[in-house]
C-alpha positions as a printed NumPy array, in Angstrom:
array([[-20.745, -39.073, -32.775],
       [-21.235, -38.707, -29.118],
       [-17.903, -39.528, -28.485],
       [-16.634, -37.119, -31.256],
       [-18.427, -34.298, -29.618],
       [-16.874, -35.322, -26.289],
       [-13.385, -35.52 , -27.722],
       [-13.92 , -31.996, -29.222],
       [-14.906, -30.472, -25.898],
       [-11.973, -32.01 , -24.   ],
       [ -9.55 , -30.676, -26.739],
       [-11.312, -27.167, -26.44 ],
       [-10.813, -27.457, -22.616],
       [ -7.077, -28.074, -22.825],
       [ -6.478, -25.494, -25.376],
       [ -8.285, -22.98 , -23.106],
       [ -6.103, -24.065, -20.17 ],
       [ -2.916, -23.391, -22.154],
       [ -4.138, -19.873, -23.247],
       [ -4.94 , -19.138, -19.503],
       [ -1.671, -20.412, -18.348],
       [  0.066, -18.008, -20.879],
       [ -2.107, -15.222, -19.508],
       [ -0.31 , -15.103, -16.253],
       [  2.976, -14.426, -18.206],
       [  1.29 , -11.811, -20.254],
       [ -0.189, -10.096, -17.247],
       [  3.244, -10.016, -15.323],
       [  4.621,  -8.35 , -18.497],
       [  1.913,  -5.849, -18.983],
       [  2.057,  -5.001, -15.275],
       [  5.649,  -3.976, -15.303],
       [  4.672,  -0.766, -17.234],
       [  0.969,  -0.382, -17.318],
       [ -1.556,   0.258, -14.451],
       [ -3.467,  -3.208, -13.744],
       [ -6.785,  -1.849, -14.335],
       [ -6.091,  -0.323, -17.497],
       [ -4.522,  -3.738, -18.612],
       [ -7.796,  -5.263, -17.728],
       [ -9.876,  -2.621, -19.513],
       [ -7.667,  -2.831, -22.652],
       [ -8.322,  -6.638, -23.006],
       [-12.221,  -6.329, -22.339],
       [-12.393,  -3.5  , -25.173],
       [-10.276,  -5.468, -27.524],
       [-12.389,  -8.556, -27.025],
       [-15.624,  -6.598, -27.219],
       [-14.279,  -5.232, -30.558],
       [-13.658,  -8.767, -31.931],
       [-17.272,  -9.85 , -30.799],
       [-18.834,  -6.826, -32.442],
       [-17.386,  -7.588, -35.771],
       [-18.371, -11.181, -35.633],
       [-21.667, -10.559, -34.038],
       [-23.683, -12.373, -37.037],
       [-22.22 , -15.601, -35.413],
       [-23.756, -14.851, -32.111],
       [-25.748, -18.398, -32.058],
       [-28.472, -19.319, -29.754],
       [-30.295, -16.708, -27.577],
       [-33.393, -18.152, -25.762],
       [-34.057, -15.542, -23.109],
       [-36.36 , -16.654, -20.639],
       [-37.934, -14.49 , -17.599],
       [-35.593, -14.239, -14.614],
       [-32.483, -14.999, -16.73 ],
       [-31.217, -11.528, -16.136],
       [-30.159, -12.254, -12.563],
       [-28.063, -15.043, -13.688],
       [-26.521, -13.268, -16.697],
       [-25.818, -10.373, -14.313],
       [-24.428, -12.82 , -11.58 ],
       [-22.169, -14.424, -14.458],
       [-20.598, -11.203, -15.339],
       [-20.222,  -9.695, -11.713],
       [-18.256, -13.022, -10.844],
       [-16.297, -12.911, -13.987],
       [-14.899, -10.677, -15.38 ],
       [-15.72 ,  -7.939, -13.144],
       [-14.732,  -9.314,  -9.345],
       [-12.49 , -12.239, -10.787],
       [-10.134,  -9.99 , -12.593],
       [ -9.93 ,  -7.337,  -9.869],
       [ -8.771, -10.002,  -7.451],
       [ -6.517, -11.576,  -9.964],
       [ -4.85 ,  -8.087, -10.718],
       [ -4.357,  -7.549,  -7.006],
       [ -3.007, -11.072,  -6.617],
       [ -0.31 , -10.782,  -9.449],
       [  0.985,  -7.418,  -7.795],
       [  1.998,  -9.465,  -4.801],
       [  2.729, -12.985,  -5.745],
       [  4.44 , -14.949,  -8.591],
       [  2.938, -16.177, -11.739],
       [  3.637, -19.813, -10.745],
       [  2.111, -19.382,  -7.194],
       [ -1.039, -17.878,  -8.504],
       [ -1.409, -20.739, -11.068],
       [ -0.953, -23.121,  -8.137],
       [ -4.075, -21.616,  -6.443],
       [ -6.047, -22.335,  -9.431],
       [ -5.807, -26.041,  -8.783],
       [ -8.408, -25.484,  -5.922],
       [-11.022, -24.45 ,  -8.373],
       [-12.198, -27.897,  -9.402],
       [-12.82 , -29.093,  -5.591],
       [-14.655, -25.741,  -5.182],
       [-16.761, -26.456,  -8.275],
       [-17.234, -30.235,  -7.41 ],
       [-18.911, -29.097,  -4.004],
       [-20.889, -26.275,  -5.737],
       [-22.066, -28.463,  -8.474],
       [-23.318, -31.084,  -5.846],
       [-24.894, -28.692,  -3.915],
       [-26.678, -26.413,  -6.517],
       [-26.647, -28.379,  -9.711],
       [-27.331, -31.84 ,  -8.249],
       [-24.304, -33.58 , -10.15 ],
       [-23.186, -36.498,  -8.669],
       [-19.332, -36.377,  -8.11 ],
       [-17.733, -39.861,  -8.681],
       [-15.108, -41.173,  -6.105],
       [-12.47 , -41.389,  -9.108],
       [-13.231, -37.611,  -9.865],
       [-12.578, -36.537,  -6.524],
       [ -9.394, -38.684,  -6.287],
       [ -8.264, -37.225,  -9.802],
       [ -8.735, -33.558,  -8.199],
       [ -7.044, -34.462,  -4.933],
       [ -3.934, -35.87 ,  -6.888],
       [ -3.873, -32.972,  -9.266],
       [ -4.122, -30.481,  -6.282],
       [ -0.976, -32.31 ,  -4.619],
       [  0.759, -32.122,  -7.943],
       [  0.079, -28.333,  -8.582],
       [  1.009, -27.721,  -4.787],
       [  4.259, -29.729,  -5.234],
       [  5.11 , -28.091,  -8.458],
       [  5.199, -24.458,  -7.104],
       [  6.858, -25.551,  -3.833],
       [  9.532, -27.239,  -5.816],
       [ 10.633, -24.072,  -7.633],
       [ 12.847, -21.185,  -6.559],
       [ 11.309, -18.321,  -4.709],
       [ 10.085, -15.366,  -7.257],
       [ 11.932, -12.063,  -6.313],
       [  8.827, -10.439,  -7.643],
       [  6.604, -12.103,  -5.026],
       [  6.567,  -9.146,  -2.454],
       [  3.918, -10.494,  -0.451],
       [  3.046, -14.111,  -1.579],
       [  0.498, -14.605,   1.215],
       [ -1.768, -11.635,   0.537],
       [ -1.378, -12.329,  -3.116],
       [ -2.422, -16.04 ,  -2.876],
       [ -5.247, -14.963,  -0.614],
       [ -6.295, -12.595,  -3.45 ],
       [ -5.944, -15.322,  -5.806],
       [ -8.161, -17.711,  -3.71 ],
       [-10.988, -15.003,  -3.723],
       [-10.919, -15.015,  -7.532],
       [-11.243, -18.584,  -7.393],
       [-14.336, -18.219,  -5.425],
       [-15.562, -15.91 ,  -8.135],
       [-14.769, -18.333, -10.822],
       [-16.785, -21.161,  -8.83 ],
       [-20.038, -18.961,  -9.042],
       [-19.154, -18.253, -12.834],
       [-18.911, -21.776, -13.584],
       [-22.174, -22.927, -11.982],
       [-23.924, -20.092, -13.699],
       [-22.368, -20.937, -16.941],
       [-23.665, -24.51 , -16.663],
       [-27.143, -23.238, -15.946],
       [-27.204, -20.864, -18.847],
       [-25.301, -22.87 , -21.348],
       [-28.547, -24.665, -22.594],
       [-30.146, -21.689, -23.438],
       [-27.178, -19.551, -24.799],
       [-24.509, -19.989, -27.224],
       [-20.852, -19.833, -25.899],
       [-20.214, -16.789, -28.369],
       [-23.18 , -14.929, -26.808],
       [-22.098, -15.755, -23.325],
       [-18.484, -14.686, -23.954],
       [-19.236, -11.601, -25.814],
       [-21.652, -10.437, -22.887],
       [-18.722, -10.915, -20.346],
       [-16.472,  -8.67 , -22.582],
       [-19.052,  -5.956, -23.206],
       [-19.906,  -5.657, -19.459],
       [-16.397,  -5.96 , -18.499],
       [-15.401,  -3.12 , -20.72 ],
       [-18.191,  -1.001, -19.242],
       [-17.116,  -1.63 , -15.764],
       [-13.426,  -1.462, -15.905],
       [-13.362,   1.721, -17.844],
       [-14.222,   3.987, -14.916],
       [-12.278,   1.78 , -12.439],
       [ -9.356,   2.329, -14.595],
       [ -9.71 ,   6.226, -14.935],
       [-10.215,   6.45 , -11.271],
       [ -7.199,   4.024, -10.388],
       [ -4.446,   5.568, -12.498],
       [ -3.444,   7.811, -15.289],
       [ -2.591,   5.888, -18.547],
       [  1.115,   5.988, -19.358],
       [  1.922,   8.012, -22.385],
       [  4.43 ,   5.857, -24.246],
       [  4.151,   2.309, -23.261],
       [  6.715,  -0.251, -24.793],
       [  5.678,  -2.647, -27.665],
       [  5.936,  -5.499, -25.45 ],
       [  3.466,  -3.999, -23.053],
       [  1.   ,  -2.951, -25.663],
       [  1.51 ,  -6.461, -27.491],
       [  0.764,  -8.316, -23.989],
       [ -2.539,  -6.427, -23.648],
       [ -3.399,  -7.203, -27.349],
       [ -2.693, -10.885, -26.735],
       [ -4.805, -10.869, -23.556],
       [ -7.628,  -8.976, -25.274],
       [ -7.732, -11.035, -28.499],
       [ -6.25 , -14.608, -27.906],
       [ -7.159, -14.924, -24.141],
       [-10.281, -13.156, -23.77 ],
       [-11.914, -14.049, -26.918],
       [-10.036, -17.455, -27.584],
       [ -9.766, -19.07 , -23.878],
       [-13.163, -18.074, -22.715],
       [-14.968, -19.236, -26.093],
       [-13.209, -22.514, -25.587],
       [-13.987, -23.002, -22.225],
       [-17.819, -21.785, -22.499],
       [-17.989, -24.453, -25.294],
       [-16.337, -27.35 , -22.998],
       [-18.53 , -26.515, -20.33 ],
       [-21.703, -26.397, -22.337],
       [-20.842, -30.126, -23.34 ],
       [-19.593, -31.808, -20.198],
       [-20.603, -31.619, -16.638],
       [-19.524, -28.626, -14.595],
       [-17.376, -30.484, -12.057],
       [-15.891, -32.622, -14.566],
       [-14.966, -29.765, -17.101],
       [-13.385, -27.723, -14.184],
       [-11.   , -30.414, -13.684],
       [ -8.875, -29.024, -16.349],
       [ -8.155, -25.973, -14.405],
       [ -5.395, -28.163, -12.702],
       [ -3.446, -27.802, -16.065],
       [ -2.968, -24.059, -15.717],
       [ -0.034, -24.379, -13.295],
       [  1.639, -26.759, -15.587],
       [  1.11 , -24.584, -18.697],
       [  2.033, -21.483, -16.705],
       [  5.573, -22.854, -15.7  ],
       [  6.164, -24.432, -19.305],
       [  5.48 , -20.805, -20.734],
       [  7.534, -19.179, -18.073],
       [ 10.546, -21.533, -19.025],
       [ 10.146, -20.857, -22.953],
       [  9.408, -17.209, -22.906],
       [ 11.048, -16.021, -19.722],
       [ 14.045, -18.31 , -19.545],
       [ 13.154, -20.017, -16.374],
       [ 13.825, -23.742, -16.188],
       [ 11.948, -26.634, -14.798],
       [ 14.154, -28.974, -12.368],
       [ 13.619, -32.648, -12.208],
       [ 11.324, -32.448,  -9.072],
       [  8.979, -29.849, -11.003],
       [  8.762, -32.284, -13.982],
       [  7.533, -35.115, -11.665],
       [  4.85 , -32.796, -10.131],
       [  3.865, -31.713, -13.512],
       [  3.196, -35.407, -14.4  ],
       [  1.272, -35.793, -11.465],
       [ -1.039, -32.958, -12.188],
       [ -1.606, -34.561, -15.756],
       [ -2.186, -37.85 , -14.041],
       [ -4.821, -36.345, -11.656],
       [ -6.591, -34.579, -14.57 ],
       [ -6.641, -37.858, -16.486],
       [ -8.051, -39.87 , -13.382],
       [-10.722, -37.259, -12.772],
       [-11.926, -37.881, -16.471],
       [-12.23 , -41.653, -16.278],
       [-15.936, -42.944, -15.981],
       [-16.923, -46.611, -15.423],
       [-20.625, -45.494, -16.363],
       [-22.264, -42.436, -18.062],
       [-22.63 , -39.159, -15.893],
       [-26.159, -38.466, -14.941],
       [-27.312, -35.326, -16.707],
       [-26.929, -31.921, -14.414],
       [-29.772, -30.249, -12.786],
       [-30.564, -26.429, -12.569],
       [-29.913, -23.887, -10.121],
       [-33.746, -23.069,  -9.44 ]])
């Protein structure tokens, strides 16, 4: 039964990474016609609507004194600051390069989990992370330059700031997952994100009058499939696995991003990129290998 639960958590994490990989493509398509903050608000609002309709399945809510600061910190890290930095990043860099930067997240989370959650980080986990980071970096560098990356250094820096926010989010999520259901935590993010991004969007730019069906469809996909689906799956996976181990799957995002770019945007993967993608998968597999059970996670307090 324990093995079945672990297998389910691993499957949820892989699917979440695929959805997040596709989100870079959807964001790029939406940003071609719509102001970035309106795109983010739209996805948050749609996600909130879905959660409201399904509120009867909200699951466990065991509030304890002082949890408000962790819940608020979770929402501030992601979606608020995270999506601001990611929107800025995708205005200046390519989807593939932004996806490559996400490979740094597991290393950041592993260090944070060691410092704040008292999780032991196995040597195989660190080795797998390093292999995957090398593969993700090689995968992006092996591709041709993206004409839409007007200032890749600046854009990649914004994506790195987004990864710092994602690190705080993952650690706080691990702390809260024992008392709150993945549904509730994901819904809370969507509700707070909607309230936060509405005034930001209004101030940033006027809403276009006649966006194309492609732009509208991209926002709908981001709001329903990615915001609800990916975050729900990821929150479930993190609630069942150590934070440092679950975050290792982030290394799959660059691979999925390039695969979706090839199938949806007509880009092709060359031989070197295929080898690099294989290296990313090998690194993730290595990071999941355990010779003995992982000790339980600690708490932030």
